[in-house]
PLY file of the C-alpha trace (Angstrom):
ply
format ascii 1.0
element vertex 245
property float x
property float y
property float z
element edge 244
property int vertex1
property int vertex2
end_header
133.50 62.82 7.64
134.10 59.76 5.68
134.32 56.37 8.09
137.23 54.68 8.16
137.29 51.54 5.55
138.53 48.21 5.66
141.14 49.20 3.31
142.95 51.29 6.00
143.18 47.88 7.99
145.15 46.34 5.36
147.60 49.05 5.27
147.82 49.18 9.07
149.25 45.71 9.11
151.69 45.90 6.43
153.04 49.06 7.91
156.33 49.48 9.83
156.35 53.32 9.72
156.81 55.68 12.75
154.04 57.30 14.71
152.55 60.17 13.11
152.50 61.72 16.75
156.35 61.58 16.82
156.61 64.77 14.49
159.59 66.82 15.47
159.05 70.62 15.18
162.31 72.62 15.46
162.32 75.45 18.05
165.65 76.72 17.64
167.79 78.17 20.35
165.86 78.16 23.79
162.62 80.35 22.88
159.47 78.78 21.72
158.96 78.68 17.94
156.76 80.81 15.95
154.23 77.81 15.35
154.02 74.42 17.27
151.08 72.15 17.13
150.09 70.30 20.42
151.36 66.40 20.14
150.82 63.29 21.57
154.37 63.16 22.82
156.29 60.34 24.28
156.59 60.90 28.04
155.19 58.64 30.62
151.62 60.35 30.83
151.32 60.34 27.07
148.29 58.70 25.76
150.42 56.43 23.57
152.14 55.20 26.63
149.09 55.02 28.88
146.53 52.83 26.79
146.44 49.30 28.13
147.05 47.47 24.83
147.70 43.91 26.72
144.16 44.57 28.71
142.49 45.29 25.46
143.76 41.72 24.04
142.63 39.94 27.06
139.15 41.46 26.73
139.05 40.46 23.28
139.16 43.76 21.51
140.04 43.08 17.72
141.20 45.36 15.19
139.60 48.84 15.26
139.91 52.43 15.20
138.18 55.26 16.71
138.71 59.10 16.35
138.78 61.47 19.11
138.91 65.19 20.05
140.30 66.86 23.10
141.21 70.43 24.32
144.64 70.70 25.20
145.65 73.48 27.83
148.56 75.71 27.83
150.58 73.08 30.02
149.59 70.22 27.77
146.68 69.07 30.28
143.48 67.61 28.39
140.67 69.77 29.72
137.71 67.76 28.07
137.56 64.94 25.25
135.38 62.76 23.24
135.36 59.83 21.04
133.39 59.17 18.07
133.09 57.41 14.68
134.37 54.27 16.03
134.84 51.14 13.44
132.43 48.24 14.33
133.41 46.28 17.15
135.34 49.09 18.69
133.70 49.76 21.87
136.41 48.30 24.31
139.07 50.51 22.31
136.76 53.75 22.66
136.35 53.15 26.28
140.08 52.88 27.01
141.00 55.83 24.91
138.46 57.90 26.65
139.53 56.84 30.01
143.23 57.42 29.19
142.60 60.74 27.92
141.51 62.06 31.15
144.92 62.94 32.98
146.94 62.83 29.65
149.86 64.85 29.19
150.30 66.60 25.59
153.16 68.57 24.21
151.37 72.09 24.61
150.63 74.04 21.33
152.58 77.20 20.42
151.65 80.61 18.73
153.68 83.53 18.18
156.19 82.25 20.60
153.48 81.64 23.39
151.79 78.41 24.67
148.04 78.37 23.72
144.95 76.06 24.19
143.93 74.32 21.23
141.39 71.88 19.95
143.28 68.57 18.80
141.82 65.81 16.73
143.17 62.65 16.56
142.75 58.88 15.36
143.75 55.99 17.08
144.31 52.49 15.10
144.50 49.05 17.27
145.48 45.99 15.68
146.43 42.34 16.97
149.30 41.00 15.10
150.31 37.33 15.79
148.90 37.47 19.27
150.46 40.90 20.22
148.93 44.24 20.38
149.74 47.17 18.13
148.78 50.64 18.83
149.10 53.72 16.48
147.91 57.34 17.13
147.79 59.92 14.28
147.50 63.82 14.75
144.56 63.99 12.03
141.36 62.28 10.95
141.99 62.90 6.94
141.37 59.81 5.06
143.80 60.19 2.52
146.47 60.98 5.10
145.51 57.96 7.37
145.80 55.66 4.28
149.16 57.17 3.55
149.95 56.68 7.23
151.65 60.29 6.84
153.17 62.31 9.47
150.55 65.03 8.77
149.60 67.09 11.68
146.07 68.74 11.06
145.55 72.49 11.98
144.38 73.11 15.38
142.22 76.19 16.17
143.18 78.09 19.35
141.85 80.17 22.01
142.99 83.63 22.99
145.94 85.73 22.00
145.24 86.80 18.11
142.17 84.25 17.76
138.63 85.19 17.93
137.83 81.59 18.66
136.41 80.52 22.49
135.01 77.10 21.75
131.82 75.80 20.17
128.69 76.64 21.46
125.16 75.16 21.40
122.82 77.94 19.83
120.21 79.22 22.09
117.47 80.18 19.39
117.08 76.33 17.92
113.38 75.66 17.39
113.99 72.40 19.23
116.61 70.74 21.46
118.45 68.05 19.32
122.05 66.41 19.38
123.89 66.90 16.13
126.79 66.73 14.36
128.37 69.04 11.76
131.30 68.53 9.54
133.14 71.84 8.34
135.33 72.05 5.56
138.22 74.45 5.96
141.14 75.94 4.11
144.13 77.12 6.55
147.13 78.84 5.48
150.76 78.00 6.32
150.62 80.91 8.78
147.10 79.80 10.55
144.86 82.32 8.53
141.17 81.05 7.84
141.07 81.25 4.26
137.79 79.36 3.41
135.19 77.90 5.37
131.96 75.85 4.42
129.48 73.18 5.85
130.39 70.12 4.39
127.57 68.13 6.16
125.28 68.59 9.17
122.89 66.13 10.88
120.21 66.87 11.58
119.83 69.22 8.63
117.80 72.42 8.39
117.69 73.42 12.00
120.74 75.94 12.05
123.69 73.92 13.38
125.85 74.13 10.42
125.41 77.97 10.52
126.24 78.03 14.41
129.29 76.03 13.91
130.49 78.54 11.09
129.72 81.43 13.39
131.87 79.84 16.07
134.63 79.33 13.83
134.83 82.17 11.51
137.08 84.38 13.63
139.61 81.68 14.75
143.24 81.64 14.16
145.06 78.47 13.91
148.04 76.52 14.46
148.76 75.58 10.86
149.12 72.23 9.58
152.38 70.56 9.67
154.33 67.91 7.25
157.55 66.83 7.70
157.96 69.11 10.58
157.12 72.36 8.75
153.93 74.32 8.60
151.76 73.98 5.37
148.66 75.23 3.90
145.82 72.52 4.25
142.05 71.81 3.80
140.42 69.65 6.26
137.25 68.34 7.70
136.59 69.64 11.53
133.83 67.64 13.33
131.70 69.75 15.74
129.25 68.02 18.04
126.36 69.69 19.47
124.56 68.42 22.73
121.91 70.30 24.46
122.60 71.00 28.21
0 1
1 2
2 3
3 4
4 5
5 6
6 7
7 8
8 9
9 10
10 11
11 12
12 13
13 14
14 15
15 16
16 17
17 18
18 19
19 20
20 21
21 22
22 23
23 24
24 25
25 26
26 27
27 28
28 29
29 30
30 31
31 32
32 33
33 34
34 35
35 36
36 37
37 38
38 39
39 40
40 41
41 42
42 43
43 44
44 45
45 46
46 47
47 48
48 49
49 50
50 51
51 52
52 53
53 54
54 55
55 56
56 57
57 58
58 59
59 60
60 61
61 62
62 63
63 64
64 65
65 66
66 67
67 68
68 69
69 70
70 71
71 72
72 73
73 74
74 75
75 76
76 77
77 78
78 79
79 80
80 81
81 82
82 83
83 84
84 85
85 86
86 87
87 88
88 89
89 90
90 91
91 92
92 93
93 94
94 95
95 96
96 97
97 98
98 99
99 100
100 101
101 102
102 103
103 104
104 105
105 106
106 107
107 108
108 109
109 110
110 111
111 112
112 113
113 114
114 115
115 116
116 117
117 118
118 119
119 120
120 121
121 122
122 123
123 124
124 125
125 126
126 127
127 128
128 129
129 130
130 131
131 132
132 133
133 134
134 135
135 136
136 137
137 138
138 139
139 140
140 141
141 142
142 143
143 144
144 145
145 146
146 147
147 148
148 149
149 150
150 151
151 152
152 153
153 154
154 155
155 156
156 157
157 158
158 159
159 160
160 161
161 162
162 163
163 164
164 165
165 166
166 167
167 168
168 169
169 170
170 171
171 172
172 173
173 174
174 175
175 176
176 177
177 178
178 179
179 180
180 181
181 182
182 183
183 184
184 185
185 186
186 187
187 188
188 189
189 190
190 191
191 192
192 193
193 194
194 195
195 196
196 197
197 198
198 199
199 200
200 201
201 202
202 203
203 204
204 205
205 206
206 207
207 208
208 209
209 210
210 211
211 212
212 213
213 214
214 215
215 216
216 217
217 218
218 219
219 220
220 221
221 222
222 223
223 224
224 225
225 226
226 227
227 228
228 229
229 230
230 231
231 232
232 233
233 234
234 235
235 236
236 237
237 238
238 239
239 240
240 241
241 242
242 243
243 244
């Protein structure tokens, strides 16, 4: 996974576009749609509305960005969360994002007309413009999509129903206990089928973390990626973090 670069900030400061988190997904009538990704939403408990931007300015937070992952339950509650790949000097933003993810309420995901638990990967951008804070949250972590500030919503693996995925697990047969990170490159169809899965990178290498991540995800089904409110095929990077108990 590539780290965010300075060029993203130039685009961020110049942009006046809508939040990627505000993608509207048509549900039709009163029943749930075939697919709907988990979304940040705009309610009072949505993370976009609970991050204390004024407090960040007062504490001296400068322009920064951070990525995050969380599990969004069937009712939209966040079950676990983590932040990573923050830009230099983003510590205050990371702390605030992690704090507000606890208790945040998302729009829950839907697969085959039923609510499902998913893994959500997002990116948070914070900037100070003329002394005033500006916050943006995107529902993806793809460098090119972030540069374009598009409405792209990354595919989300879900647990249960037709999916053979039940989360990522620390492998029991490693020769030594290590903390590590794996980046998987996955192609997912517009109907949520995993078409291709490869290890893009693993750190540390050669201890089996990449293979473990692939084994956990190989039977997963996904809420497909969305662009312009419609499901689309996509190829994305999926981060996986391993921590020994």
